[in-house]
Structure formats: C-alpha cells, structure tokens
C-alpha positions as CSV (number, residue, x, y, z in Angstrom):
1,X,-66.5,4.3,42.8
2,X,-64.7,1.9,45.3
3,X,-61.9,3.0,47.5
4,X,-59.1,1.6,45.4
5,X,-60.6,3.2,42.2
6,X,-60.7,6.5,44.1
7,X,-57.1,6.3,45.1
8,X,-56.1,5.4,41.6
9,X,-58.1,8.3,40.2
10,X,-56.5,10.7,42.8
11,X,-53.0,9.5,41.9
12,X,-53.7,9.9,38.2
13,X,-54.9,13.4,38.7
14,X,-51.7,14.4,40.3
15,X,-50.0,14.1,37.0
16,X,-52.9,14.6,34.6
17,X,-55.3,16.9,36.4
18,X,-58.8,17.5,35.1
19,X,-59.1,21.3,34.5
20,X,-62.1,23.4,33.9
21,X,-62.2,24.4,30.2
22,X,-63.2,27.9,31.1
23,X,-61.0,29.0,34.1
24,X,-58.4,26.1,34.2
25,X,-59.1,25.4,37.9
26,X,-58.9,21.8,39.1
27,X,-62.2,19.9,38.8
28,X,-63.4,18.1,41.8
29,X,-65.5,14.9,42.1
30,X,-68.8,15.0,40.1
31,X,-67.7,18.0,38.0
32,X,-67.6,17.4,34.2
33,X,-65.4,19.6,32.0
34,X,-66.8,22.8,33.6
35,X,-66.4,23.7,37.2
36,X,-69.5,24.4,39.3
37,X,-68.5,28.1,39.7
38,X,-68.2,28.7,35.9
39,X,-71.4,26.8,35.2
40,X,-73.2,28.8,37.9
41,X,-71.8,32.1,36.5
42,X,-72.9,31.4,32.9
43,X,-74.8,34.6,31.8
44,X,-78.1,32.7,31.6
45,X,-81.0,34.4,29.9
46,X,-83.9,32.6,31.7
47,X,-85.9,33.2,28.5
48,X,-87.7,29.9,29.1
49,X,-89.7,31.8,31.8
50,X,-90.9,34.4,29.3
51,X,-93.1,33.6,26.3
52,X,-92.4,36.9,24.5
53,X,-88.6,37.0,24.9
54,X,-86.0,38.3,22.5
55,X,-85.4,34.9,20.9
56,X,-89.2,34.5,20.3
57,X,-89.4,38.0,18.9
58,X,-86.8,37.0,16.2
59,X,-89.5,34.9,14.5
60,X,-92.5,37.3,14.7
61,X,-94.0,37.7,11.3
62,X,-91.5,35.2,9.8
63,X,-92.7,31.7,10.8
64,X,-94.8,30.0,13.4
65,X,-92.9,29.1,16.5
66,X,-94.6,27.9,19.7
67,X,-91.8,28.7,22.2
68,X,-88.2,29.8,21.8
69,X,-85.3,30.3,24.2
70,X,-81.6,30.4,24.5
71,X,-79.6,29.2,27.5
72,X,-77.0,31.9,27.9
73,X,-75.8,35.1,26.1
74,X,-72.6,34.9,24.2
75,X,-70.3,37.7,23.2
76,X,-66.8,38.0,21.7
77,X,-64.1,38.5,24.3
78,X,-66.1,36.9,27.1
79,X,-64.4,34.1,29.1
80,X,-66.8,31.7,27.6
81,X,-65.7,32.4,24.0
82,X,-62.9,29.9,24.2
83,X,-65.3,27.3,25.5
84,X,-67.6,27.7,22.5
85,X,-64.7,27.5,20.1
86,X,-63.4,24.3,21.7
87,X,-66.8,22.9,21.4
88,X,-67.6,23.8,17.8
89,X,-64.3,23.7,16.1
90,X,-61.7,21.7,18.1
91,X,-63.4,18.4,18.7
92,X,-64.6,18.9,22.3
93,X,-68.1,17.7,21.6
94,X,-68.6,16.6,25.2
95,X,-68.9,20.3,26.1
96,X,-72.2,20.4,24.3
97,X,-73.5,17.3,26.2
98,X,-72.6,18.7,29.6
99,X,-74.1,22.1,28.8
100,X,-77.1,20.4,27.3
101,X,-77.8,18.5,30.5
102,X,-77.6,21.8,32.5
103,X,-79.9,23.5,29.9
104,X,-82.4,20.6,30.2
105,X,-82.6,20.9,34.0
106,X,-83.8,24.5,33.5
107,X,-86.3,23.6,30.7
108,X,-88.0,20.5,32.1
109,X,-90.0,22.5,34.6
110,X,-91.2,25.1,32.1
111,X,-93.6,25.2,29.1
112,X,-90.9,23.2,27.2
113,X,-92.1,20.1,29.1
114,X,-94.8,19.9,26.5
115,X,-92.2,18.7,23.9
116,X,-92.6,15.3,22.3
117,X,-89.4,14.9,20.3
118,X,-86.0,16.7,20.2
119,X,-84.3,17.2,16.8
120,X,-80.9,18.9,16.4
121,X,-80.4,21.2,13.5
122,X,-78.7,18.8,11.0
123,X,-75.3,19.2,9.3
124,X,-74.9,18.2,5.7
125,X,-73.1,14.8,5.4
126,X,-70.0,16.5,3.8
127,X,-69.5,18.9,6.7
128,X,-70.3,16.1,9.2
129,X,-67.6,14.0,7.6
130,X,-65.1,16.9,7.8
131,X,-65.9,17.9,11.4
132,X,-66.6,14.4,12.7
133,X,-69.7,15.4,14.7
134,X,-72.7,17.6,14.8
135,X,-72.3,20.0,17.7
136,X,-76.1,20.5,17.9
137,X,-76.7,16.8,18.3
138,X,-74.5,16.7,21.4
139,X,-76.4,19.6,22.9
140,X,-79.6,17.7,22.1
141,X,-78.3,14.5,23.7
142,X,-77.8,16.4,27.0
143,X,-81.3,17.9,26.7
144,X,-82.8,14.5,25.9
145,X,-81.2,12.9,28.9
146,X,-82.3,15.4,31.6
147,X,-85.7,16.2,30.0
148,X,-86.5,12.5,29.4
149,X,-87.7,13.3,25.8
150,X,-86.8,11.1,22.8
151,X,-84.1,12.3,20.4
152,X,-84.5,11.9,16.6
153,X,-81.5,12.4,14.3
154,X,-82.8,10.5,11.3
155,X,-86.2,12.1,10.3
156,X,-84.8,15.5,9.4
157,X,-81.8,16.2,7.2
158,X,-79.8,19.0,5.5
159,X,-80.0,18.0,1.9
160,X,-77.8,20.8,0.5
161,X,-74.3,21.8,1.6
162,X,-74.0,25.6,2.1
163,X,-71.3,28.1,2.9
164,X,-70.7,29.2,6.5
165,X,-73.1,31.8,7.9
166,X,-70.3,33.7,9.5
167,X,-70.0,37.3,8.3
168,X,-73.2,37.1,6.2
169,X,-75.9,39.7,6.5
170,X,-79.4,38.8,7.7
171,X,-80.7,38.5,4.2
172,X,-77.7,36.6,3.0
173,X,-78.1,34.2,5.9
174,X,-81.7,33.6,5.0
175,X,-80.9,33.0,1.3
176,X,-78.1,30.7,2.2
177,X,-80.4,28.3,4.0
178,X,-83.6,28.7,2.1
179,X,-85.1,25.3,1.2
180,X,-82.1,23.2,2.2
181,X,-83.7,21.1,4.9
182,X,-85.8,18.0,4.2
183,X,-88.1,15.8,6.3
184,X,-87.3,12.1,5.5
185,X,-90.0,10.5,7.6
186,X,-93.2,12.4,8.0
187,X,-94.9,9.7,10.0
188,X,-92.3,9.9,12.7
189,X,-93.0,13.6,13.2
190,X,-96.7,14.1,12.3
191,X,-98.8,15.4,15.1
192,X,-95.9,16.0,17.5
193,X,-94.5,19.0,19.2
194,X,-90.8,19.2,18.1
195,X,-88.0,21.0,19.8
196,X,-85.3,22.1,17.4
197,X,-81.9,22.6,18.9
198,X,-78.8,24.5,17.7
199,X,-75.6,25.8,19.2
200,X,-76.1,29.6,18.6
201,X,-78.9,31.8,17.4
202,X,-78.0,35.1,15.7
203,X,-80.5,36.2,13.1
204,X,-82.7,33.0,13.3
205,X,-82.3,32.3,9.6
206,X,-81.3,28.6,10.0
207,X,-84.0,28.0,12.6
208,X,-86.6,29.7,10.3
209,X,-85.7,27.4,7.4
210,X,-85.9,24.3,9.6
211,X,-89.3,25.3,11.0
212,X,-90.8,26.0,7.6
213,X,-89.7,22.6,6.3
214,X,-91.2,20.8,9.4
215,X,-94.4,22.7,9.4
216,X,-95.3,21.3,6.0
217,X,-96.3,18.2,8.0
218,X,-99.9,18.4,9.1
219,X,-100.7,18.9,12.8
220,X,-97.1,19.5,13.8
221,X,-95.8,22.2,16.2
222,X,-92.2,23.5,16.6
223,X,-90.4,25.2,19.4
224,X,-86.7,26.3,19.5
225,X,-83.8,26.1,21.9
226,X,-80.4,27.5,21.2
227,X,-77.5,26.9,23.6
228,X,-76.2,30.5,23.1
229,X,-77.8,33.8,22.0
230,X,-75.3,36.0,20.1
C-alpha cells in the first residue's frame, strides 16, 4: 500500500472503523475481521496433534476415518457464539475464510499434510439458494490457501434436502442425513486422501454420511476437519 492509499485508508477508518467481530476493538493493519488477541485466545483444541482425540473417537465403530480434528471448542454463551452466528446465518461468509486460513496454518505441519484434496460438506441447492453461500466452502477455501491443497466443490453433492439438525437426537441426526450425499465424479477422487470440512461437529452424523458415500470409491481415504467442536 503506497503512502497516499495509507492516508486515505486511515481517513476512511476515522468515520467507518474496522472493528473486531468478537470484541469490537479497532482492527489494525494486517488484521482481518478478528483481532489478533481474539484469534490467539480462541479455545483451540490442538486435536491435530493427537491421533486418538475426542473428534476421532466419535467415529470409532461407525465408519473408517483416517484422522479427525476440530479447530476450537464452541459453547453457548461464549464470546465466540456471536461470531459463529454471524458466519453461519447473517451473511458474514468471510469469517469462515479468515478462520480457515488460521486453521490451515496449524494443520499444514501435522499428519494432515498427507491430504490430496479438500472437500467442504455440501449444501443442497435449495438451501444454497436461500442462504447464498455454503459456510463450509468458505472454511475450506481458507484451508486450501494456507495448506496449498486443491479444493473440489463439484465432485461431491448433497442430493436430498433435509431438515435442520438443530434439536435432533443423535439417532434422528443420523436418520436425517442417511444416504443423502452423492459422488458425481469418481475419477476425480479415486485413490486420493480427502479432507472433509464442516463448520461444526456435534454427533458426527453428517460427517459419517459423507464418509460412507465417499468410501464407496475404491482406494480412497477420508479425514475430517471441523472448524468448531460443540
């Protein structure tokens, strides 16, 4: 940024300041949406450092997952709850991108550097039209950028529209997503290690349904990364 552009930016910020979406403090140069302090203080799990972590354990005896992790723990009433609501329901899709980049910086020097392709958990086209974006895709974009791993948003789709998973029991969640995902291009995925990405993991039912659909492809492996662990 040249000197004139810097002055212009500083003048603009006097009247329309950039504020952290978590704590409302003023952002400084190089900070995007979330201040450095709030990003640093995210309740990170560091599960990527443990093979047998609580996210991995969700899938024991249910489906074959190579590695699984979540970036941070999420609970109602925390100061990060508003951030997640803005991201998922209020059009602030860039939040996922910024957090995805930070997440990727943690994963790229771990066992997750074995990944070949990143795939976000897809939305049905009807919900995508209504919401305007797939929040998982924006997380995956950030991961793809920092991990330098290709992103694929075309080879795997949600073929059936389902009800929201909120307030459903574990069994109801599993029935709600059973056999609703479909691979559209086996050749693009065959033989690769795929990282499935979603915004939040609770019971793991959505991930399980995705993994089962993808593992029908010969010689394919799947790992899992959720932005938040509920």
